[in-house]
N, C-alpha and C positions, 0 to 999 in steps of 0.2 A: 435602514429598515427597508424591505421589500415589500411593496404595496401590491394589494390584490393579487397574491399569488395563489393560484388554484391547483393542486396537485393533480385532480381528476381530467385536466386538460392535457396532462403530459403522458398519462399511464395509457397503454395500449389498449383498446376497446376489447380485445380478447380477454386481457387480465382483469379488466373490472369485473367482468361477471363470473371468475374463478372462485373456488372455495378451495382452501388449503387442504391437502390430503390429510386425513385424520387417522393416524396411526393409533396402535393400541397404547402405546405410552402416552399419546395425547389424551385419549380418552378416560384413562384412569392414572392419575398423578398420585405415585406413592407419598403418604406423609411419614414414612417411616417405620409404620406398624408392620408386624409380623404377617405376610400375607402368602397365601399359594398362588403364584402366578400361571394361569392357564389361558391366558388370554391373546398371546402373541405367536403362537406356534413356534416356539424357543425350544432348543435342546434343555431338558430340565436339570441335566447333571451340571453342577456348577464347577466352572475351572476359571472363573475370573470374566469371562468374556463372553458366556453364553447368552447373556440377556442383551436386548436392543439396549443402546445408550439414550439418554434424555435428548429427545429431539428439539427441545428448547435449551439444552444447556445451561440450566437454571443456576447451578452454583458458581459455575465460571462467571456468567451475566452478572450475579449479584457481587461478586468480588470487584469485578471491572467498573459495575455502576458507583460502589464505593470510591474506589480509586479514582475515577475520572468524574465524579459528581455529576452523573447523568441518570436516567431512570433506566431500569431495566429493559423497559418497552420501547427505548431509544437504541439497543444494541442488535446487530444481528452478525452471528459467526458462521464462519464458512470455511470451506477446505481449501486454506490460502487465501490470500488477497484476490487472487486471480478470479475465485469462483463468485467472491463478492463483486468483482467488477463485471462478470459475465451476467449476474443477476440483474445488473443495473441496466445493461442493454437489453436483457429479454424482457424486462417489466416495462421499458419506457420507450424503447426505439423500434418503429414498425419497419421489417425489411423491405428494401426496396423503394422506401420511401423518405425515412428520417436521416439525419446526419448528425455526427458527434464532431467536435473540434479537439484537436490536440497539437501540442505545442513542440515538435522537435527542436534540438536534440531531447529525449524524453524516453522514458520507460516505453519498451517495444510492444508490450502487451495490449496496449490500447489500441494499436494499430491492427494487431493479431485478431483481438476480439470483435473489432469492427467488420473484418473479413469473414470470420467464422459467422456473424450473425447478418451478413448481406447489408451492412449499414455503411454509408458513404463516410469516410474520414476526411474531413476537411483540415488540412495541415497549415498552422500558421507558426512561420518560424519565431524562435526567441529572439529579442534584440541582441544587438553585441555584446550587451552587458549581461545577458541570459535572464532577462526579464519579460513577461507577457508583453506583447504588442496590443495593448487594448483596442485601439482603433481599427487594425486589421482584423482582429477576432471580432468585434462588432460588426465590421464591414460584411465578413464573410458568413456569418449567421443570418438564419432566417427564422420562419416560423415553425421549421422542421428541425432545428437544431436543439437535440434534446438534453447533450450532454456535454461539459466542457470540463476538461481533465488538466488540472493542476498539480503537478508533482513537485511537492516543497515540503522538504528540501529535495531538489531535482536531481535525478539520475539521468545522465552522468556527471553532470556540471557540479553538483555538491552545494549549490546556494539556495538559501531560502528567497522565496519571492517577498516582494516589498508589501506590506500590509496595505498600504494605501491602493495599490494594484488590484490586489485580491478583492479588497472591498468595492472598488469600482466596478469589478467585474460581477461582482455578488448583487449588486444594485441594477445593472445595466444588461447581463445576460438574461434571457427569457427562460431559458430550460434550468436543469440541476448543476451546479457548480461540484464537481467531485474533486476535493483536496486530498490526495494521496500522500499520508504523511509516515509512509514506511520508515523514514530515517529520523523523525521528529524528535526521539529520545536523545539524538546527538546535537540538538539545535539549541542554541539559547534562546531562540524564538517560541513563543507560547503556541501551544495546540489551536486551532481554529475550532476545536469541540467547544470551547468557549462561546462561540459565536452561534450555535445551533439555535439559541431561543430566538435571537435577532433576526436570521436569515433562515427562514423555511425552506428555501432553495438550496441549503448546503448538505453537502454529503461529505464525511470525512472517513477516509479508511487507514488502517493502521495494521499491523501485523506483529506477531510473535517472533517471527524469522530473524530480525536484525539485532536489536539491543537485548532481546529476550534470549537470543541463542537458541530457538528452537525452530530452526527452518526445516528440520528433519519430520516435524510432526504436521505441518501444513495448517496452521491455524490463523485466519485473517479475521479482521474485525472491521464491522461498518457501524458508525454513528449517526444518526440522522433523526429527523422528527418521528415522531409514533405513527405518523400517517405514512409515510416513506416506508419505514419498517415494516409495516403491517403489509403493505404491497408486496414486498420482497418475501416476506413469510408465505405469501400464497403460493409461490412459484418453486422455493427452496426444496431441495430432496429432503425428505422426513428426518434420514439420519446422515447427513452430511458430515458431522464430525464426529468421528468415532469415540470410542469408551476409553481407548488408551490414550488418544489425544486429549481428550477433556481430562483425564486423570493428572496426566504430565503437566498439561498448562494450568491447573489448579496450583499444584505443588509450586511451581515456579512462580506463579502470581504472588503467593504467598511468603516469596522468600525476595523482598523487595531490598533489602541490604546486599544481599550477593549481586542482583543486578545491578546496583547503584555503583557497586565498588568495581563492576566490569565496564560501565559505562566509563567512570572515571578512569580508568586504565587504558581504554581505547582513545579516549581525548588526549591524554598525555602523551600516547605513541603517535597519534596522528599530527600533533605538533612537533614531535622529534623528526618524524618522517619528512615533515614538510620542509624544515630546516635542513635536513640532509639533501632533499631533492634540489632545493635553491642553490647548493655548492656545486653542483654538476655542472661543467661546461656545457655540454649538449641539453641540458634544460631550459628551455626560453622562458618559461611562466609556470607557477605553480598556483593554480585557483584556489580562492578561499573555499573552505569547506565546512558544512554544517553538518555533513555525514559521516560514516565510517569508512569514507574512503577520500582519495585525493585524486583530482584529475590534473595532469601536468601536459605541458606542450612541449615537446621534443623536436630535435634536428631531423629524425627520421623514426616516425612511429615504427613502421614494418621492422626495419632493421634490429631496433633496440628490443621490440619484442621477441623477435627470433633469437638474439643474443642472449636474453634473459630466459629463454625457454632451455637454452643449452646448458644454462646455469643451474636448471633445475627449479625456475621460480615461474609461475603460471601467474600473469596478470591479464588485463583486459585492453586490447587494441581498440580504441574508439575512432580512429582516424576516418572510418567510412561515414561516421555521422555528421549531419550538418553543423556547420559551426565549430566542429572539432577535429580539422585537419590536423594530422601527426600530434595527437594527443593519446595518452596512455592512463588507464586508470587503476589505481593501487588501492587493493582494500586493506586496511589497516590489521595488521596479524597481532600476534602475541610479540613480546619483546624480542623473544629468541628469533621468530621468524621476521622480524623487522631488520633486526642485525644481519641475519643472512642476505635479506635484499640489499640493504646498503652497502653491503660489502660486493655482491654482485654487481650492483651498480657502479660501482667505482671501478671493478674489474673490468667492464666492457666500455670504459673510456676511450 
């Protein structure tokens, strides 16, 4: 349990005094009654998208709240997880003053967003076993360290971080601990959403882009305390999730059976692909994965990458990333795509 945690000490001074923009759809929330809407300067001719979307995405949040067992007030939705992450920077990090901690090799947007927001990014390499180096993280952090990003399962390594390590950081780091769970649906580990009540400094981000198969609609999710979500609501754009995205996301969330079937299929294919990679003479190591991709160490990543491209197969060369020399990242495809990949891998021996 984190004692004496005060969110006000982390919020930027200019944000503390802000009031969120009040749109027409905030001031009057329809109860379903037949009304004549002349309040938002919209085109009155109905074409399905002539009205502004719900700025608080109430229907979506209601479904997510039930599924994740949290309160709707603990949820913020964004235009992809990247918008959610950017809002965290803008709410809690003072440009040219504060800093964040990221743990390479990891998701590259943490570093990009730190640059965009003029925030120092203090990098602490993962250990050789791809775990956070707690002692070094705490050594590098100070009173201006506002955000610590833990991508778990991690991209590109695929592993979930030790629960004991994450707990230690939640108890010791003085800022917000952001656990990025973009790949959590493929992991046997429980989501850190279940720790929100115990750790007021915990923020969990998820997405509909991976397991839910909705990368094209750009919908990211933030779960946190009501106090943290209230701060983020102050600065989010009023209509950041459009009507089409809200509608498609709602339909998808209501079809959990189809989602579960797809996740099961991906996990089965992940195992098949992992076994096939282990049989190749130029593959030195296949790292365990809790995600929908596999990281493998090969003899010459640049060479193998180019040869697969020539075979019409696009993968990700991660050899330039710290601790990832000569590694390739393979997203798990359909059974047909994986068969074609394995065939191509054998042909380039």
